[in-house]
C-alpha positions as a Python dict, from the first residue, in 0.01 Angstrom:
ca = {
    (1, 'M'): (0, 0, 0),
    (2, 'R'): (-257, 75, -271),
    (3, 'Q'): (-613, -12, -166),
    (4, 'S'): (-902, -130, -384),
    (5, 'A'): (-1173, 74, -211),
    (6, 'P'): (-1207, 374, 28),
    (7, 'V'): (-995, 269, 323),
    (8, 'L'): (-1122, 233, 674),
    (9, 'V'): (-820, 233, 904),
    (10, 'L'): (-857, -14, 1189),
    (11, 'L'): (-632, -62, 1490),
    (12, 'F'): (-628, -428, 1577),
    (13, 'C'): (-566, -525, 1939),
    (14, 'A'): (-573, -899, 1897),
    (15, 'A'): (-262, -1103, 1940),
    (16, 'I'): (-47, -1173, 1637),
    (17, 'A'): (-19, -1535, 1543),
    (18, 'Q'): (341, -1654, 1556),
    (19, 'A'): (329, -1977, 1355),
    (20, 'Q'): (513, -1997, 1022),
    (21, 'E'): (181, -2037, 834),
    (22, 'P'): (-81, -1891, 1070),
    (23, 'R'): (-445, -1982, 998),
    (24, 'L'): (-777, -1851, 1122),
    (25, 'K'): (-1100, -2044, 1071),
    (26, 'P'): (-1455, -1915, 1118),
    (27, 'P'): (-1719, -2086, 1333),
    (28, 'A'): (-1882, -2389, 1175),
    (29, 'H'): (-2210, -2201, 1119),
    (30, 'A'): (-2088, -1856, 1021),
    (31, 'P'): (-2367, -1652, 856),
    (32, 'G'): (-2367, -1635, 477),
    (33, 'L'): (-2115, -1913, 418),
    (34, 'A'): (-2361, -2192, 346),
    (35, 'G'): (-2144, -2420, 562),
    (36, 'A'): (-1828, -2361, 354),
    (37, 'P'): (-1516, -2308, 570),
    (38, 'V'): (-1269, -2026, 502),
    (39, 'T'): (-896, -2075, 535),
    (40, 'I'): (-653, -1782, 550),
    (41, 'N'): (-273, -1808, 513),
    (42, 'A'): (-20, -1524, 524),
    (43, 'D'): (318, -1415, 657),
    (44, 'R'): (128, -1228, 929),
    (45, 'I'): (-236, -1232, 1040),
    (46, 'E'): (-406, -982, 1268),
    (47, 'G'): (-768, -954, 1373),
    (48, 'Y'): (-1052, -1029, 1609),
    (49, 'A'): (-1137, -1394, 1647),
    (50, 'N'): (-1447, -1496, 1446),
    (51, 'R'): (-1509, -1134, 1346),
    (52, 'E'): (-1244, -1012, 1103),
    (53, 'A'): (-890, -1082, 997),
    (54, 'S'): (-618, -892, 814),
    (55, 'A'): (-358, -1098, 629),
    (56, 'I'): (-32, -927, 531),
    (57, 'G'): (238, -1063, 301),
    (58, 'N'): (174, -1355, 64),
    (59, 'A'): (-187, -1353, 179),
    (60, 'E'): (-420, -1629, 59),
    (61, 'L'): (-788, -1697, 126),
    (62, 'R'): (-964, -2021, 25),
    (63, 'Q'): (-1329, -2119, 31),
    (64, 'D'): (-1465, -2414, -168),
    (65, 'D'): (-1316, -2377, -519),
    (66, 'V'): (-1233, -2009, -464),
    (67, 'S'): (-873, -1896, -414),
    (68, 'I'): (-773, -1532, -356),
    (69, 'T'): (-409, -1428, -325),
    (70, 'A'): (-276, -1075, -267),
    (71, 'D'): (-11, -872, -88),
    (72, 'R'): (-274, -780, 168),
    (73, 'L'): (-633, -879, 236),
    (74, 'R'): (-900, -820, 499),
    (75, 'Y'): (-1187, -1064, 563),
    (76, 'L'): (-1513, -1002, 751),
    (77, 'Y'): (-1666, -1326, 880),
    (78, 'A'): (-2018, -1194, 943),
    (79, 'T'): (-2075, -1078, 585),
    (80, 'D'): (-1832, -1314, 406),
    (81, 'E'): (-1663, -1010, 247),
    (82, 'V'): (-1299, -973, 150),
    (83, 'E'): (-1096, -667, 49),
    (84, 'A'): (-765, -735, -123),
    (85, 'S'): (-494, -511, -266),
    (86, 'G'): (-158, -544, -432),
    (87, 'G'): (-107, -818, -692),
    (88, 'V'): (-455, -961, -640),
    (89, 'R'): (-540, -1289, -811),
    (90, 'L'): (-876, -1468, -799),
    (91, 'E'): (-937, -1823, -918),
    (92, 'R'): (-1277, -1991, -924),
    (93, 'G'): (-1321, -2309, -1125),
    (94, 'G'): (-1190, -2229, -1471),
    (95, 'D'): (-1200, -1850, -1418),
    (96, 'R'): (-884, -1652, -1341),
    (97, 'L'): (-873, -1279, -1269),
    (98, 'S'): (-586, -1058, -1158),
    (99, 'G'): (-567, -686, -1079),
    (100, 'T'): (-478, -411, -836),
    (101, 'G'): (-776, -432, -602),
    (102, 'L'): (-1073, -653, -518),
    (103, 'R'): (-1388, -622, -307),
    (104, 'L'): (-1590, -943, -300),
    (105, 'R'): (-1864, -1128, -115),
    (106, 'V'): (-1695, -1462, -158),
    (107, 'H'): (-1968, -1726, -156),
    (108, 'D'): (-2213, -1516, -363),
    (109, 'N'): (-1940, -1404, -608),
    (110, 'V'): (-2061, -1043, -592),
    (111, 'G'): (-1806, -762, -596),
    (112, 'Q'): (-1567, -559, -806),
    (113, 'F'): (-1216, -602, -949),
    (114, 'D'): (-1015, -291, -1044),
    (115, 'H'): (-770, -268, -1337),
    (116, 'A'): (-797, -638, -1402),
    (117, 'E'): (-700, -900, -1653),
    (118, 'Y'): (-916, -1209, -1694),
    (119, 'E'): (-923, -1556, -1846),
    (120, 'F'): (-1246, -1757, -1851),
    (121, 'A'): (-1218, -2122, -1955),
    (122, 'R'): (-1555, -2285, -2011),
    (123, 'P'): (-1591, -2662, -2045),
    (124, 'G'): (-1734, -2797, -2369),
    (125, 'R'): (-2107, -2869, -2379),
    (126, 'G'): (-2304, -3103, -2599),
    (127, 'G'): (-1991, -3236, -2767),
    (128, 'Y'): (-1845, -2893, -2844),
    (129, 'A'): (-1484, -2808, -2762),
    (130, 'P'): (-1404, -2589, -2459),
    (131, 'V'): (-1348, -2219, -2522),
    (132, 'T'): (-1111, -1981, -2344),
    (133, 'T'): (-1195, -1610, -2342),
    (134, 'R'): (-944, -1356, -2213),
    (135, 'G'): (-876, -984, -2201),
    (136, 'A'): (-852, -685, -1969),
    (137, 'A'): (-1082, -420, -1822),
    (138, 'S'): (-1063, -109, -1610),
    (139, 'V'): (-1344, -252, -1395),
    (140, 'I'): (-1487, -604, -1367),
    (141, 'K'): (-1808, -631, -1167),
    (142, 'L'): (-1888, -979, -1043),
    (143, 'E'): (-2267, -1009, -1044),
    (144, 'G'): (-2320, -1359, -909),
    (145, 'K'): (-2206, -1704, -1003),
    (146, 'D'): (-2066, -1707, -1359),
    (147, 'R'): (-2189, -1355, -1443),
    (148, 'Y'): (-1960, -1058, -1513),
    (149, 'H'): (-1995, -697, -1626),
    (150, 'L'): (-1680, -535, -1769),
    (151, 'E'): (-1612, -169, -1848),
    (152, 'N'): (-1354, -37, -2096),
    (153, 'A'): (-1262, -393, -2182),
    (154, 'T'): (-1093, -605, -2446),
    (155, 'L'): (-1190, -959, -2543),
    (156, 'T'): (-1027, -1226, -2758),
    (157, 'T'): (-1031, -1603, -2797),
    (158, 'C'): (-678, -1613, -2940),
    (159, 'K'): (-419, -1809, -2747),
    (160, 'P'): (-202, -1618, -2494),
    (161, 'G'): (71, -1430, -2673),
    (162, 'N'): (-139, -1394, -2988),
    (163, 'N'): (-353, -1080, -3007),
    (164, 'D'): (-407, -1073, -3383),
    (165, 'W'): (-770, -979, -3337),
    (166, 'Y'): (-978, -866, -3043),
    (167, 'L'): (-1286, -666, -2948),
    (168, 'E'): (-1237, -335, -2771),
    (169, 'V'): (-1563, -231, -2603),
    (170, 'G'): (-1708, 24, -2365),
    (171, 'E'): (-1925, -237, -2190),
    (172, 'L'): (-1919, -614, -2194),
    (173, 'D'): (-2157, -859, -2023),
    (174, 'L'): (-2057, -1224, -1994),
    (175, 'D'): (-2323, -1466, -1873),
    (176, 'M'): (-2171, -1812, -1844),
    (177, 'T'): (-2503, -1960, -1729),
    (178, 'R'): (-2647, -1885, -2074),
    (179, 'D'): (-2317, -1908, -2266),
    (180, 'L'): (-2384, -1556, -2398),
    (181, 'G'): (-2172, -1244, -2434),
    (182, 'V'): (-2306, -897, -2515),
    (183, 'A'): (-2076, -608, -2614),
    (184, 'R'): (-2166, -239, -2652),
    (185, 'R'): (-1982, 58, -2802),
    (186, 'G'): (-1708, -158, -2947),
    (187, 'K'): (-1474, -194, -3238),
    (188, 'L'): (-1305, -492, -3395),
    (189, 'V'): (-926, -461, -3402),
    (190, 'F'): (-701, -665, -3630),
    (191, 'K'): (-322, -649, -3607),
    (192, 'G'): (-353, -332, -3400),
    (193, 'A'): (-575, -151, -3651),
    (194, 'P'): (-952, -100, -3600),
    (195, 'I'): (-1142, -243, -3897),
    (196, 'A'): (-1508, -230, -3791),
    (197, 'Y'): (-1724, -35, -3548),
    (198, 'V'): (-1962, -255, -3349),
    (199, 'P'): (-2227, -53, -3160),
    (200, 'W'): (-2387, -373, -3028),
    (201, 'I'): (-2319, -742, -3072),
    (202, 'D'): (-2399, -1068, -2895),
    (203, 'F'): (-2201, -1390, -2936),
    (204, 'P'): (-2182, -1742, -2788),
    (205, 'L'): (-1923, -1831, -2525),
    (206, 'H'): (-1872, -2180, -2663),
    (207, 'D'): (-1802, -2346, -2996),
    (208, 'Q'): (-2169, -2404, -3070),
    (209, 'R'): (-2261, -2249, -3401),
    (210, 'K'): (-2456, -1925, -3412),
    (211, 'T'): (-2578, -1715, -3705),
    (212, 'G'): (-2378, -1395, -3745),
    (213, 'F'): (-2057, -1242, -3875),
    (214, 'L'): (-1734, -1440, -3848),
    (215, 'P'): (-1395, -1276, -3785),
    (216, 'P'): (-1283, -1093, -4100),
    (217, 'T'): (-964, -1171, -4287),
    (218, 'I'): (-726, -919, -4438),
    (219, 'G'): (-443, -980, -4682),
    (220, 'S'): (-271, -843, -4990),
    (221, 'S'): (-111, -962, -5312),
    (222, 'G'): (56, -804, -5610),
    (223, 'K'): (-215, -910, -5856),
    (224, 'S'): (-525, -831, -5651),
    (225, 'G'): (-411, -560, -5406),
    (226, 'V'): (-552, -536, -5055),
    (227, 'E'): (-815, -800, -4980),
    (228, 'I'): (-1080, -781, -4705),
    (229, 'S'): (-1329, -1065, -4646),
    (230, 'T'): (-1624, -1041, -4405),
    (231, 'P'): (-1795, -1384, -4383),
    (232, 'F'): (-2154, -1408, -4266),
    (233, 'Y'): (-2249, -1747, -4122),
    (234, 'V'): (-2603, -1890, -4124),
    (235, 'N'): (-2675, -2186, -3896),
    (236, 'L'): (-2951, -2354, -4098),
    (237, 'A'): (-2973, -2670, -3887),
    (238, 'P'): (-2744, -2883, -3668),
    (239, 'N'): (-2625, -3065, -3982),
    (240, 'R'): (-2647, -2786, -4243),
    (241, 'D'): (-2498, -2439, -4271),
    (242, 'L'): (-2438, -2161, -4520),
    (243, 'T'): (-2157, -1905, -4537),
    (244, 'V'): (-2176, -1596, -4757),
    (245, 'T'): (-1847, -1408, -4791),
    (246, 'P'): (-1814, -1071, -4965),
    (247, 'R'): (-1448, -1023, -5057),
    (248, 'E'): (-1329, -682, -5169),
    (249, 'L'): (-1009, -677, -5378),
    (250, 'S'): (-877, -325, -5426),
    (251, 'K'): (-748, -389, -5779),
    (252, 'R'): (-1011, -631, -5910),
    (253, 'G'): (-1340, -544, -5740),
    (254, 'L'): (-1599, -732, -5533),
    (255, 'Q'): (-1613, -1110, -5525),
    (256, 'L'): (-1898, -1302, -5361),
    (257, 'T'): (-1847, -1658, -5233),
    (258, 'T'): (-2131, -1880, -5112),
    (259, 'Q'): (-2061, -2213, -4942),
    (260, 'F'): (-2325, -2470, -4841),
    (261, 'R'): (-2234, -2769, -4625),
    (262, 'Y'): (-2441, -3065, -4513),
    (263, 'L'): (-2377, -3373, -4305),
    (264, 'D'): (-2570, -3690, -4225),
    (265, 'R'): (-2492, -4035, -4089),
    (266, 'N'): (-2433, -4184, -4433),
    (267, 'Y'): (-2331, -3886, -4644),
    (268, 'D'): (-2180, -3536, -4640),
    (269, 'G'): (-2107, -3273, -4896),
    (270, 'D'): (-1989, -2924, -4980),
    (271, 'A'): (-2108, -2688, -5257),
    (272, 'R'): (-1928, -2363, -5334),
    (273, 'L'): (-2008, -2085, -5580),
    (274, 'E'): (-1780, -1786, -5644),
    (275, 'E'): (-1876, -1489, -5859),
    (276, 'M'): (-1709, -1163, -5963),
    (277, 'S'): (-1932, -959, -6191),
    (278, 'N'): (-1655, -727, -6307),
    (279, 'D'): (-1286, -811, -6281),
    (280, 'R'): (-1126, -472, -6336),
    (281, 'V'): (-787, -626, -6414),
    (282, 'R'): (-906, -863, -6688),
    (283, 'N'): (-1222, -663, -6774),
    (284, 'I'): (-1443, -972, -6765),
    (285, 'S'): (-1694, -1138, -6537),
    (286, 'R'): (-1575, -1451, -6359),
    (287, 'Y'): (-1739, -1731, -6169),
    (288, 'A'): (-1657, -2084, -6054),
    (289, 'A'): (-1848, -2363, -5884),
    (290, 'T'): (-1753, -2690, -5718),
    (291, 'F'): (-1954, -2968, -5564),
    (292, 'Q'): (-1824, -3258, -5356),
    (293, 'H'): (-2034, -3540, -5213),
    (294, 'N'): (-1937, -3847, -5010),
    (295, 'Q'): (-2183, -4135, -4979),
    (296, 'R'): (-2144, -4438, -4751),
    (297, 'F'): (-2368, -4720, -4874),
    (298, 'S'): (-2231, -4979, -4629),
    (299, 'S'): (-1919, -5058, -4429),
    (300, 'K'): (-1759, -5194, -4746),
    (301, 'L'): (-1905, -4970, -5014),
    (302, 'S'): (-1881, -4594, -5051),
    (303, 'G'): (-1895, -4340, -5331),
    (304, 'Y'): (-1746, -4000, -5408),
    (305, 'L'): (-1862, -3726, -5645),
    (306, 'N'): (-1651, -3424, -5737),
    (307, 'L'): (-1790, -3174, -5988),
    (308, 'N'): (-1591, -2874, -6099),
    (309, 'K'): (-1770, -2790, -6422),
    (310, 'A'): (-1928, -2463, -6331),
    (311, 'D'): (-2222, -2459, -6573),
    (312, 'T'): (-2336, -2817, -6507),
    (313, 'L'): (-2287, -2776, -6135),
    (314, 'A'): (-2486, -2452, -6126),
    (315, 'A'): (-2776, -2629, -6295),
    (316, 'A'): (-2753, -2921, -6052),
    (317, 'I'): (-2756, -2686, -5752),
    (318, 'A'): (-3055, -2494, -5892),
    (319, 'V'): (-3249, -2819, -5935),
    (320, 'A'): (-3152, -2945, -5589),
    (321, 'L'): (-3263, -2619, -5427),
    (322, 'K'): (-3584, -2610, -5634),
    (323, 'A'): (-3492, -2264, -5758),
    (324, 'E'): (-3731, -2075, -5985),
    (325, 'K'): (-3455, -1901, -6181),
    (326, 'L'): (-3095, -1973, -6280),
    (327, 'F'): (-2860, -1696, -6393),
    (328, 'F'): (-2544, -1715, -6604),
    (329, 'L'): (-2315, -1412, -6632),
    (330, 'L'): (-2157, -1360, -6975),
    (331, 'K'): (-1909, -1135, -7151),
    (332, 'V'): (-2176, -1063, -7416),
    (333, 'P'): (-2526, -910, -7383),
    (334, 'G'): (-2692, -1251, -7407),
    (335, 'L'): (-2778, -1498, -7681),
    (336, 'L'): (-2729, -1337, -8023),
    (337, 'A'): (-2901, -1433, -8347),
    (338, 'D'): (-2600, -1297, -8538),
    (339, 'L'): (-2263, -1313, -8366),
    (340, 'K'): (-2140, -1011, -8563),
    (341, 'K'): (-2429, -790, -8450),
    (342, 'P'): (-2455, -713, -8074),
    (343, 'S'): (-2796, -559, -8148),
    (344, 'S'): (-2934, -899, -8254),
    (345, 'L'): (-3005, -999, -7895),
    (346, 'V'): (-3262, -1276, -7852),
    (347, 'P'): (-3462, -1164, -7546),
    (348, 'F'): (-3661, -1489, -7515),
    (349, 'A'): (-3599, -1842, -7635),
    (350, 'T'): (-3765, -2181, -7595),
    (351, 'L'): (-3578, -2511, -7615),
    (352, 'G'): (-3686, -2533, -7977),
    (353, 'K'): (-3540, -2191, -8049),
    (354, 'L'): (-3210, -2297, -7892),
    (355, 'T'): (-3191, -2591, -8130),
    (356, 'Q'): (-3254, -2362, -8429),
    (357, 'L'): (-2982, -2120, -8320),
    (358, 'E'): (-2735, -2406, -8274),
    (359, 'Q'): (-2811, -2546, -8618),
    (360, 'S'): (-2769, -2201, -8776),
    (361, 'G'): (-2420, -2164, -8629),
    (362, 'A'): (-2516, -1873, -8404),
    (363, 'V'): (-2398, -2049, -8087),
    (364, 'T'): (-2028, -2034, -8001),
    (365, 'A'): (-1834, -2319, -7842),
    (366, 'G'): (-1817, -2125, -7516),
    (367, 'M'): (-2195, -2080, -7511),
    (368, 'R'): (-2281, -2446, -7569),
    (369, 'P'): (-2208, -2567, -7209),
    (370, 'K'): (-2440, -2298, -7074),
    (371, 'L'): (-2720, -2400, -7307),
    (372, 'E'): (-2674, -2764, -7206),
    (373, 'A'): (-2691, -2656, -6843),
    (374, 'A'): (-3005, -2457, -6924),
    (375, 'R'): (-3169, -2770, -7068),
    (376, 'Q'): (-3064, -2966, -6759),
    (377, 'A'): (-3209, -2702, -6523),
    (378, 'L'): (-3539, -2672, -6713),
    (379, 'A'): (-3577, -3050, -6723),
    (380, 'G'): (-3523, -3055, -6345),
    (381, 'G'): (-3804, -2811, -6275),
    (382, 'V'): (-3637, -2469, -6287),
    (383, 'A'): (-3885, -2225, -6440),
    (384, 'S'): (-3641, -2011, -6637),
    (385, 'V'): (-3273, -1964, -6717),
    (386, 'H'): (-3131, -1616, -6775),
    (387, 'L'): (-2819, -1525, -6973),
    (388, 'V'): (-2706, -1183, -6848),
    (389, 'S'): (-2411, -960, -6932),
    (390, 'G'): (-2161, -951, -6649),
    (391, 'L'): (-2011, -630, -6789),
    (392, 'A'): (-2327, -416, -6776),
    (393, 'P'): (-2363, -227, -6444),
    (394, 'D'): (-2631, -377, -6218),
    (395, 'A'): (-2753, -608, -6495),
    (396, 'L'): (-2792, -901, -6259),
    (397, 'L'): (-2980, -695, -5999),
    (398, 'V'): (-3218, -564, -6266),
    (399, 'E'): (-3277, -918, -6389),
    (400, 'V'): (-3345, -1054, -6040),
    (401, 'F'): (-3556, -778, -5888),
    (402, 'S'): (-3751, -643, -6186),
    (403, 'N'): (-3930, -752, -6500),
    (404, 'E'): (-3702, -541, -6720),
    (405, 'G'): (-3465, -816, -6830),
    (406, 'S'): (-3151, -706, -7013),
    (407, 'G'): (-3033, -1044, -7145),
    (408, 'T'): (-3187, -1365, -7278),
    (409, 'M'): (-3453, -1557, -7089),
    (410, 'I'): (-3484, -1930, -7169),
    (411, 'A'): (-3795, -2129, -7077),
    (412, 'A'): (-3938, -2465, -7176),
    (413, 'N'): (-4243, -2311, -7341),
    (414, 'E'): (-4372, -1981, -7466),
    (415, 'P'): (-4539, -1756, -7205),
    (416, 'A'): (-4918, -1788, -7172),
    (417, 'E'): (-4961, -1450, -7337),
    (418, 'T'): (-4720, -1451, -7630),
    (419, 'L'): (-4606, -1107, -7731),
    (420, 'A'): (-4442, -1013, -8054),
    (421, 'V'): (-4073, -1011, -7977),
    (422, 'Q'): (-3858, -763, -8163),
    (423, 'P'): (-3479, -764, -8156),
    (424, 'S'): (-3330, -514, -7917),
    (425, 'E'): (-3218, -196, -8084),
    (426, 'A'): (-2926, -134, -7851),
    (427, 'A'): (-2651, -353, -7711),
    (428, 'V'): (-2647, -393, -7334),
}
């Protein structure tokens, strides 16, 4: 019989109980038990009365909500310690562990499980759904009530039979009292392939939202190639959140998606903005925006708003967020005074200048919605609107983080210190 710890061979001289389900019970005030009785069942029980007992064959020990079953177990009454080996299974509340060997101080829940599998089911708190965490470990150290330290472990919240993704870690601490897990020296595995190295990470053990990375998604298609998305979630408030998702498409390039959600007693909504600065397949920049809002005025009256016009929606979002700048990505360097001359870039324009360019025929049909959105944004308090080439490398970053603009800046009025503006000599 394989043992779970260094074996101390004992020769028991006590009589062997002959009943079909023999039971031994400790004294009513056994030390360390806090008044909780222990019941032992087995095919055969040997031991010294009120001192120790060895259960052999279909052995089971129960104390309060703790149940331990094994091929063989040995229990010491004075210290409330049990040693079990062979098909060991431990159940305590919603926790279930199974392995080859166990050493445990039962009432304190302090001990060690060897070569174990585990499943921890935590009840929902504060209206959140319950969460089940499962996996395996070479060693599970029980460090008190609802606290575990695992070595060489795996962890997943997928349902049994589904191991699409899981964490594989060198060390894992699970503290159910704080609903917190901490993993070290780990990697994230998806469909059997490691996709990310995680030197350190903490995560909640419930469905309550927490800022951090969400599980990545991987896919493929004929048009876009292999796709990998790594969402980052920001818990802004109990009723508001933001998700930023970089999505790399092997054939097309990088796409960035930002989603903002909000919820209140009488309204809720969802705003989404997607942007790809350089689609390598179509050789253009692409973006899209949607906004949905539900409003409940009374039990009999409600309203619904659904905006899919990207330019107008972008302006509305900029006004709502009280943004200082609004950027539009174009397939051209910016606003041109002469459509046939890329070098005729207009680096700065007021609302009056926009009207002049429209009257002169220098504004295309595709540019008009953006200029209308620019007027809307400026009227709503946005300081400036920038028309930037989506084809020029890093043009948007230069526009955002420096004063060296490469496109057209639109503002309600001229700057305080008006400079002579000359047309750019080179196309962006």
